[in-house]
MIDRENTOR-173703 format. One line per 3 residues: number of its first residue (from 1); for each residue x, y, z of N, C-alpha, C, O. Coordinates in Angstrom, 1 decimal, always signed. Layout:
! residues N
NUM	X/Y/Z/X/Y/Z/X/Y/Z/X/Y/Z | ...;
! end
This chain:
! residues 76
1	-28.2/+169.6/-108.7/-27.2/+170.6/-109.1/-26.9/+171.5/-107.9/-27.9/+172.0/-107.3 | -25.7/+171.7/-107.5/-25.3/+172.6/-106.4/-25.7/+174.1/-106.7/-25.8/+174.5/-107.8 | -25.9/+174.8/-105.6/-26.1/+176.2/-105.7/-24.8/+177.0/-105.9/-23.8/+176.5/-105.4;
4	-24.9/+178.1/-106.6/-23.7/+179.0/-106.7/-23.2/+179.3/-105.3/-23.9/+179.8/-104.4 | -21.9/+179.2/-105.1/-21.2/+179.5/-103.8/-21.2/+178.3/-102.9/-20.5/+178.4/-101.8 | -21.9/+177.2/-103.2/-21.9/+176.0/-102.3/-20.5/+175.3/-102.4/-19.9/+175.2/-103.5;
7	-20.0/+174.8/-101.3/-18.8/+174.0/-101.3/-19.1/+172.6/-101.8/-20.0/+171.9/-101.4 | -18.3/+172.2/-102.8/-18.5/+170.9/-103.5/-17.2/+170.2/-103.6/-16.1/+170.9/-103.7 | -17.2/+168.9/-103.7/-16.0/+168.1/-103.9/-15.5/+168.2/-105.3/-16.3/+168.2/-106.3;
10	-14.2/+168.3/-105.5/-13.6/+168.3/-106.8/-13.3/+166.9/-107.3/-13.2/+166.0/-106.4 | -13.1/+166.7/-108.5/-12.7/+165.3/-109.0/-11.3/+165.0/-108.6/-11.0/+163.8/-108.5 | -10.5/+165.9/-108.3/-9.1/+165.7/-107.8/-9.0/+165.3/-106.3/-7.9/+165.1/-105.8;
13	-10.2/+165.3/-105.7/-10.2/+165.0/-104.3/-10.3/+166.2/-103.3/-10.4/+165.9/-102.1 | -10.1/+167.4/-103.8/-10.2/+168.5/-102.9/-11.6/+169.1/-102.9/-12.6/+168.5/-103.2 | -11.7/+170.4/-102.5/-13.0/+171.1/-102.4/-12.9/+172.4/-103.1/-11.8/+173.0/-103.2;
16	-14.0/+172.9/-103.6/-14.1/+174.2/-104.3/-15.4/+174.8/-104.1/-16.4/+174.2/-103.7 | -15.5/+176.1/-104.3/-16.8/+176.8/-104.3/-17.4/+176.7/-105.7/-16.7/+177.1/-106.7 | -18.6/+176.3/-105.8/-19.3/+176.1/-107.1/-19.5/+177.4/-107.7/-20.2/+178.3/-107.2;
19	-18.9/+177.6/-108.9/-19.0/+178.9/-109.6/-20.2/+179.1/-110.5/-20.8/+178.1/-110.9 | -20.6/+180.3/-110.8/-21.7/+180.6/-111.8/-21.1/+180.3/-113.2/-19.9/+180.4/-113.4 | -22.0/+179.9/-114.1/-21.6/+179.6/-115.5/-21.7/+180.8/-116.3/-20.9/+181.0/-117.3;
22	-22.6/+181.7/-116.0/-22.9/+183.0/-116.8/-23.2/+184.1/-115.8/-23.6/+183.9/-114.7 | -22.9/+185.3/-116.3/-23.3/+186.5/-115.5/-24.8/+186.8/-115.8/-25.4/+186.1/-116.7 | -25.4/+187.7/-115.1/-26.8/+188.1/-115.3/-27.1/+188.5/-116.7/-28.2/+188.5/-117.2;
25	-26.1/+189.0/-117.5/-26.2/+189.4/-118.9/-25.9/+188.3/-119.8/-25.8/+188.5/-121.0 | -25.8/+187.1/-119.3/-25.7/+185.9/-120.1/-24.3/+185.7/-120.8/-24.2/+185.0/-121.8 | -23.3/+186.4/-120.3/-21.9/+186.2/-120.8/-21.3/+185.0/-120.1/-21.5/+184.9/-118.8;
28	-20.7/+184.1/-120.8/-20.1/+182.9/-120.2/-18.9/+183.3/-119.3/-18.1/+184.2/-119.6 | -18.8/+182.7/-118.1/-17.7/+183.0/-117.2/-16.7/+181.8/-117.2/-16.7/+181.0/-116.3 | -15.8/+181.8/-118.2/-14.8/+180.8/-118.3/-13.4/+181.4/-118.0/-13.3/+182.6/-117.7;
31	-12.4/+180.6/-118.1/-11.1/+181.1/-117.9/-10.8/+182.3/-118.8/-11.2/+182.3/-119.9 | -10.1/+183.3/-118.2/-9.8/+184.5/-118.9/-11.0/+185.4/-119.2/-10.9/+186.4/-119.9 | -12.2/+185.0/-118.7/-13.4/+185.8/-118.9/-14.1/+186.2/-117.6/-15.2/+186.8/-117.6;
34	-13.4/+185.9/-116.5/-14.0/+186.2/-115.2/-12.8/+186.5/-114.2/-11.8/+185.9/-114.3 | -13.1/+187.4/-113.2/-12.2/+187.6/-112.2/-12.8/+187.2/-110.9/-13.9/+187.6/-110.5 | -12.2/+186.2/-110.2/-12.7/+185.7/-108.9/-12.1/+186.4/-107.8/-10.8/+186.6/-107.8;
37	-12.8/+186.8/-106.8/-12.3/+187.5/-105.6/-13.1/+187.3/-104.4/-13.9/+186.4/-104.3 | -12.9/+188.1/-103.4/-13.6/+188.1/-102.1/-13.9/+189.5/-101.7/-13.1/+190.4/-101.8 | -15.1/+189.7/-101.3/-15.6/+191.0/-100.8/-15.8/+190.9/-99.3/-16.7/+190.1/-98.9;
40	-15.1/+191.7/-98.5/-15.4/+191.8/-97.1/-16.8/+192.4/-96.9/-17.3/+193.2/-97.8 | -17.5/+192.1/-95.8/-18.8/+192.6/-95.5/-18.9/+193.0/-94.1/-18.3/+192.4/-93.2 | -19.6/+194.1/-93.9/-19.7/+194.6/-92.5/-20.7/+193.9/-91.7/-20.8/+194.2/-90.5;
43	-21.5/+193.0/-92.2/-22.5/+192.3/-91.4/-22.4/+190.7/-91.5/-23.2/+190.1/-90.8 | -21.5/+190.2/-92.3/-21.4/+188.7/-92.4/-19.9/+188.4/-92.6/-19.0/+189.3/-92.6 | -19.6/+187.1/-92.9/-18.2/+186.7/-93.1/-17.6/+187.1/-94.4/-16.4/+186.9/-94.6;
46	-18.4/+187.6/-95.3/-17.9/+188.0/-96.6/-18.5/+187.2/-97.7/-19.3/+186.3/-97.5 | -18.1/+187.6/-98.9/-18.7/+187.0/-100.1/-17.6/+186.6/-101.1/-16.7/+187.4/-101.4 | -17.7/+185.5/-101.7/-16.9/+185.2/-102.9/-17.6/+186.0/-104.1/-18.8/+186.1/-104.2;
49	-16.7/+186.5/-104.9/-17.2/+187.3/-106.0/-16.7/+186.8/-107.4/-15.6/+186.3/-107.5 | -17.5/+186.9/-108.4/-17.1/+186.6/-109.8/-17.5/+187.9/-110.6/-18.7/+188.2/-110.6 | -16.5/+188.5/-111.2/-16.8/+189.7/-112.0/-16.6/+189.4/-113.5/-15.5/+188.9/-113.9;
52	-17.6/+189.6/-114.3/-17.6/+189.4/-115.7/-16.6/+190.3/-116.4/-16.7/+191.5/-116.2 | -15.7/+189.8/-117.1/-14.7/+190.7/-117.8/-15.3/+191.4/-119.0/-14.8/+192.4/-119.5 | -16.5/+191.0/-119.5/-17.2/+191.6/-120.6/-18.0/+192.8/-120.1/-17.9/+193.9/-120.8;
55	-18.8/+192.7/-119.1/-19.7/+193.8/-118.7/-19.5/+194.3/-117.2/-20.2/+195.2/-116.8 | -18.5/+193.7/-116.5/-18.2/+194.1/-115.1/-19.3/+193.8/-114.1/-19.3/+194.4/-113.0 | -20.3/+193.0/-114.5/-21.4/+192.6/-113.5/-20.7/+191.7/-112.5/-19.9/+190.9/-112.8;
58	-21.1/+191.9/-111.2/-20.6/+191.1/-110.1/-21.6/+190.1/-109.6/-22.8/+190.5/-109.3 | -21.3/+188.9/-109.4/-22.1/+187.9/-108.7/-21.5/+187.6/-107.4/-20.3/+187.4/-107.2 | -22.3/+187.6/-106.3/-21.9/+187.4/-105.0/-22.4/+186.1/-104.4/-23.6/+185.7/-104.7;
61	-21.6/+185.3/-103.7/-22.0/+184.1/-103.0/-21.4/+184.2/-101.6/-20.2/+184.3/-101.5 | -22.2/+184.1/-100.6/-23.7/+184.0/-100.6/-24.2/+185.3/-101.2/-23.5/+186.4/-101.1 | -25.4/+185.3/-101.7/-26.0/+186.5/-102.3/-26.1/+187.6/-101.2/-26.2/+187.3/-100.0;
64	-26.1/+188.9/-101.7/-26.2/+190.0/-100.7/-27.6/+190.0/-100.1/-28.6/+189.8/-100.8 | -27.6/+190.3/-98.8/-28.9/+190.5/-98.2/-29.1/+192.0/-97.9/-28.3/+192.8/-98.2 | -30.3/+192.3/-97.4/-30.6/+193.7/-97.1/-29.7/+194.2/-96.0/-29.5/+195.5/-95.9;
67	-29.1/+193.4/-95.2/-28.2/+193.8/-94.1/-26.7/+193.9/-94.5/-25.9/+194.4/-93.8 | -26.4/+193.4/-95.7/-25.0/+193.3/-96.1/-24.5/+194.7/-96.5/-25.2/+195.5/-97.1 | -23.2/+195.0/-96.1/-22.5/+196.2/-96.4/-21.2/+195.8/-96.9/-20.2/+195.6/-96.2;
70	-21.1/+195.7/-98.3/-19.8/+195.3/-98.9/-18.8/+196.4/-98.6/-19.0/+197.6/-98.9 | -17.6/+196.0/-98.1/-16.6/+196.9/-97.8/-15.7/+197.2/-99.0/-15.4/+196.2/-99.7 | -15.2/+198.4/-99.2/-14.3/+198.7/-100.2/-13.0/+199.2/-99.6/-13.0/+199.8/-98.5;
73	-11.9/+199.0/-100.3/-10.6/+199.4/-99.8/-10.0/+198.5/-98.8/-10.6/+197.5/-98.5 | -8.9/+198.9/-98.2/-8.3/+198.0/-97.1/-9.2/+197.9/-95.9/-9.9/+198.8/-95.5 | -9.3/+196.6/-95.4/-10.1/+196.3/-94.3/-9.3/+196.0/-93.0/-9.9/+195.6/-92.0;
76	-8.0/+196.0/-93.1/-7.2/+195.6/-92.0/-6.7/+196.6/-91.1/-6.0/+196.3/-90.1;
! end
């Protein structure tokens, strides 16, 4: 089984980032139940994010490390 955030081949021939199935509070992350995004980071290339629409818990891939500084607002 791939890890969350790992690049995997799609059945249609393309590539995708492997998503989590549930948030830490065990809510299912299906269509219309999750917001997928990207968080810039001050110490790495950034993180794919999945925000649960039920509880607003955010899952980061790659996981946040002690050196990560997630950026908020415009970064350009």
